[in-house]
SETI-907034 format. One line per 2 residues: number of its first residue (from 0); their letters; for each residue x, y, z of C-alpha. Coordinates in pm, whole numbers, plus 50000, padded with zeros to 5 digits. Layout:
# SETI-907034
NUM	A	X Y Z | ...;
***
This chain:
# SETI-907034
0	MS	84630 36546 59609 | 84760 36196 59655;
2	AP	85074 36111 59867 | 85391 36048 59675;
4	AA	85480 35682 59627 | 85759 35536 59854;
6	RR	86092 35510 59680 | 86232 35162 59650;
8	PP	86602 35115 59715 | 86806 35045 59410;
10	RV	86815 34677 59319 | 87193 34679 59309;
12	AC	87216 34792 59675 | 86972 34520 59782;
14	DQ	87172 34260 59598 | 87495 34375 59767;
16	KR	87329 34363 60108 | 87206 34012 60043;
18	RG	87543 33898 59918 | 87735 34088 60190;
20	DP	88010 34341 60151 | 88329 34167 60024;
22	AS	88549 34414 60210 | 88362 34356 60537;
24	AS	88382 33979 60497 | 88757 34005 60436;
26	ND	88798 34209 60753 | 88601 33950 60951;
28	IS	88826 33672 60822 | 89138 33870 60910;
30	ES	89011 33932 61260 | 88930 33564 61304;
32	ND	89279 33470 61188 | 89432 33720 61427;
34	RA	89230 33583 61717 | 89332 33226 61625;
36	ER	89698 33326 61606 | 89679 33502 61942;
38	LL	89510 33198 62093 | 89780 32969 61954;
40	AD	90051 33203 62084 | 89890 33208 62429;
42	QA	89865 32830 62429 | 90230 32796 62322;
44	AL	90337 33035 62598 | 90133 32842 62852;
46	SR	90283 32516 62731 | 90635 32657 62766;
48	TL	90555 32779 63116 | 90418 32441 63221;
50	EH	90714 32263 63065 | 90952 32491 63252;
52	RV	90768 32426 63578 | 90774 32050 63523;
54	TE	91147 32062 63442 | 91217 32267 63753;
56	RT	91006 32042 63974 | 91181 31737 63831;
58	RQ	91520 31893 63901 | 91416 31975 64257;
60	LR	91279 31625 64311 | 91595 31466 64174;
62	AL	91807 31685 64401 | 91593 31592 64700;
64	MF	91606 31220 64624 | 91983 31243 64576;
66	QV	92011 31394 64923 | 91790 31112 65054;
68	AM	92018 30857 64887 | 92323 31021 65046;
70	AE	92158 31013 65389 | 92061 30648 65337;
72	ER	92418 30560 65247 | 92553 30735 65557;
74	ER	92300 30539 65764 | 92413 30214 65604;
76	RE	92776 30286 65683 | 92691 30366 66045;
78	IA	92489 30045 66083 | 92769 29841 65926;
80	AD	93023 30002 66159 | 92803 29927 66461;
82	LH	92767 29565 66356 | 93140 29525 66306;
84	DD	93266 29727 66600 | 93004 29639 66862;
86	LG	92833 29307 66793 | 93132 29167 66607;
88	QL	93368 29257 66891 | 93133 29112 67152;
90	LA	93120 28783 66964 | 93498 28785 66929;
92	VA	93543 28833 67304 | 93286 28560 67376;
94	GL	93473 28328 67144 | 93805 28401 67317;
96	KL	93663 28340 67665 | 93497 28019 67555;
98	GA	93818 27909 67388 | 94006 27969 67714;
100	LM	93754 27758 67901 | 93785 27481 67650;
102	SD	94164 27487 67661 | 94155 27442 68041;
104	DK	93929 27144 68002 | 94114 26844 67863;
106	HP	93787 26689 67752 | 93541 26973 67664;
108	SP	93182 26863 67642 | 93005 26839 67306;
110	EL	92782 27124 67422 | 93083 27356 67465;
112	RE	93213 27262 67122 | 92871 27332 66973;
114	VN	92850 27672 67142 | 93199 27757 67018;
116	EL	93098 27662 66664 | 92782 27872 66690;
118	IL	92981 28176 66806 | 93224 28138 66516;
120	RA	92935 28110 66268 | 92760 28412 66422;
122	KM	93080 28618 66399 | 93119 28526 66031;
124	SV	92754 28609 65963 | 92785 28949 66129;
126	GS	93095 29028 65928 | 92927 28920 65604;
128	LA	92612 29119 65686 | 92816 29431 65763;
130	FQ	92997 29398 65430 | 92671 29351 65242;
132	IS	92512 29657 65404 | 92810 29881 65331;
134	PP	93132 29710 65222 | 93436 29912 65339;
136	VL	93628 29810 65028 | 93376 30010 64821;
138	FE	93484 30337 64983 | 93842 30256 65070;
140	LG	93954 30101 64739 | 93682 30181 64485;
142	LV	93406 30027 64274 | 93615 29775 64080;
144	PA	93771 29608 64388 | 93425 29609 64549;
146	LE	93275 29429 64250 | 93561 29179 64258;
148	WL	93481 29115 64625 | 93112 29085 64529;
150	AE	93204 28819 64272 | 93369 28612 64545;
152	EM	93067 28663 64772 | 92826 28553 64497;
154	HR	93026 28232 64454 | 93037 28167 64828;
156	VY	92666 28231 64891 | 92500 28127 64563;
158	GL	92761 27916 64385 | 92757 28162 64092;
160	EV	93086 28205 63905 | 93128 28574 63819;
162	EV	93403 28709 63592 | 93477 29080 63641;
164	RD	93644 29268 63355 | 93760 29630 63375;
166	DR	93892 29853 63096 | 94136 30007 63351;
168	KP	94040 30364 63261 | 94002 30616 63546;
170	KP	93645 30643 63671 | 93585 30942 63901;
172	LD	93271 30867 64101 | 93085 31032 64385;
174	QT	93055 30806 64688 | 92676 30797 64663;
176	VR	92691 30719 64289 | 92942 30447 64362;
178	AI	92713 30292 64623 | 92402 30305 64402;
180	VF	92584 30141 64109 | 92730 29873 64337;
182	RA	92389 29784 64478 | 92236 29777 64131;
184	VR	92500 29529 64010 | 92456 29323 64325;
186	EL	92081 29303 64273 | 92126 29205 63908;
188	LI	92369 28927 64003 | 92129 28799 64268;
190	NV	91857 28790 64001 | 92091 28583 63782;
192	AK	92163 28341 64067 | 91795 28301 64155;
194	HA	91619 28309 63820 | 91855 28261 63523;
196	KV	91918 27889 63589 | 92283 27927 63499;
198	GR	92608 27896 63695 | 92807 28177 63539;
200	AE	92780 28551 63475 | 93005 28827 63344;
202	VD	93045 29185 63467 | 93207 29436 63230;
204	IR	93311 29778 63364 | 93407 30049 63119;
206	RN	93426 30422 63074 | 93220 30573 62793;
208	AS	93301 30945 62756 | 93161 31107 63071;
210	KL	92966 30800 63183 | 93033 30479 63369;
212	VV	92883 30172 63202 | 92855 29836 63378;
214	SV	92695 29539 63203 | 92587 29212 63365;
216	TD	92559 28925 63115 | 92435 28572 63152;
218	KG	92347 28289 62913 | 92050 28174 63114;
220	VG	91682 28130 63041 | 91614 28500 62979;
222	FE	91270 28653 63014 | 91022 28876 62836;
224	VR	91099 29243 62900 | 90788 29446 62978;
226	PF	90764 29828 62977 | 90681 29828 63348;
228	DK	90828 29534 63534 | 90655 29446 63859;
230	PQ	90870 29435 64174 | 90993 29084 64239;
232	TG	90853 28887 64526 | 91064 28743 64802;
234	GG	91277 29052 64867 | 91507 29262 64654;
236	FG	91453 29594 64486 | 91320 29475 64152;
238	LP	91390 29640 63817 | 91155 29939 63862;
240	SL	91324 30032 64189 | 91670 29997 64033;
242	RE	91566 30231 63751 | 91426 30478 64003;
244	RL	91740 30480 64216 | 91966 30520 63914;
246	GY	91740 30801 63796 | 91824 30994 64114;
248	IG	92179 31035 63986 | 92091 31080 63619;
250	GA	92170 30717 63540 | 91973 30447 63363;
252	LH	91912 30072 63345 | 91863 29898 63013;
254	ID	91756 29534 62989 | 91811 29331 62672;
256	AV	91661 28986 62724 | 91513 28714 62506;
258	PG	91333 28409 62650 | 91571 28116 62621;
260	DG	91864 28328 62503 | 92010 28499 62810;
262	TV	92007 28854 62944 | 92227 29162 62924;
264	AT	92154 29427 63188 | 92339 29756 63139;
266	VS	92378 30013 63415 | 92498 30362 63323;
268	AP	92576 30656 63551 | 92734 30997 63497;
270	FE	93062 31084 63663 | 92935 31431 63748;
272	VK	92603 31455 63929 | 92442 31796 63882;
274	TG	92171 31749 64143 | 92402 31802 64438;
276	AP	92759 31866 64536 | 92889 31544 64692;
278	GR	93262 31491 64721 | 93420 31320 64423;
280	VW	93635 31013 64476 | 93818 30783 64238;
282	S	93756 30418 64166;
***
C-alpha cells in the first residue's frame, strides 16, 4: 500500500505569507512611530536640560565676573587714593620746601628753577593719573558730572572738543555699573581722538525705560564694522573687551559705522543688575 501524498498548503495562505500580514505590518509601523516619538521626546528633554545647565552656568559666570569687576573697582579706588594721599602729598611737601629755599635765595640757580618746575609737573601728573584710574567725582557726584570732567580732560590731553548732553532724568546706577560705563565711554572717546581724524565728538546720556543709554558720535573717517573686532594695538581695551565688560552687568555695546561717514557707538546698561547685590547710588 503506497504512502499518502503530502498535502500542499492552500495557495491563498502561501500568497498571504509572501505578501505579509497587513495587520502585522501596521503594528510594526505603529511601533516604529512610537519609538521615533520616544526618541524625539528624549532628545527634547536632553536639549532642555542642557539649555538649563548652560543658562545656569552663564548666570553663575556673570555673577562671578561682576564680583571680579567690583573687586577691581575697589582696587582702583585704593590705588588712586594712595597716589593722591601719599605720592601727591610727598610731592607737595617737596615743592613747598624747595619753594622756601628759592625764596631765601635772591638769585636761585636755573637748576633749582628746573627742579621746581619738574616737581610741579610731577604733582599734576600724579593728580591726573589718580583721576583717570578712579575719578572721585564719579562716586561723589555721579556719572554725568564725571563725563563732563572727562570731556575737559579729553580736550586738555588730546585736543578733542567733546559736547556732553544729558536728558536730566534720574539714573539710579550701581557704583560698579557706573564705573564700567564711564570707562567704556572714556575708551570710545580715546578711539575717536586717535583714529577718527576729527576734532569734535558728542556724548548723549539718556534714560530709556529701565536702561541707561550713552552714545558717542563723531563725524570722522569711520571704519568697517566686523563681527569680531580684534583688540587694538598700542594699549586700550578694544571693542571686544568693552563688550565683555558690559556683558558682566547685562549691558551691551553697539557700533554703527560707515567708512568715510563717521561712527556712532552706543553703550547700554541696566539700572538693576541681577547678578549681584551691590549698593545702588544715583547719578
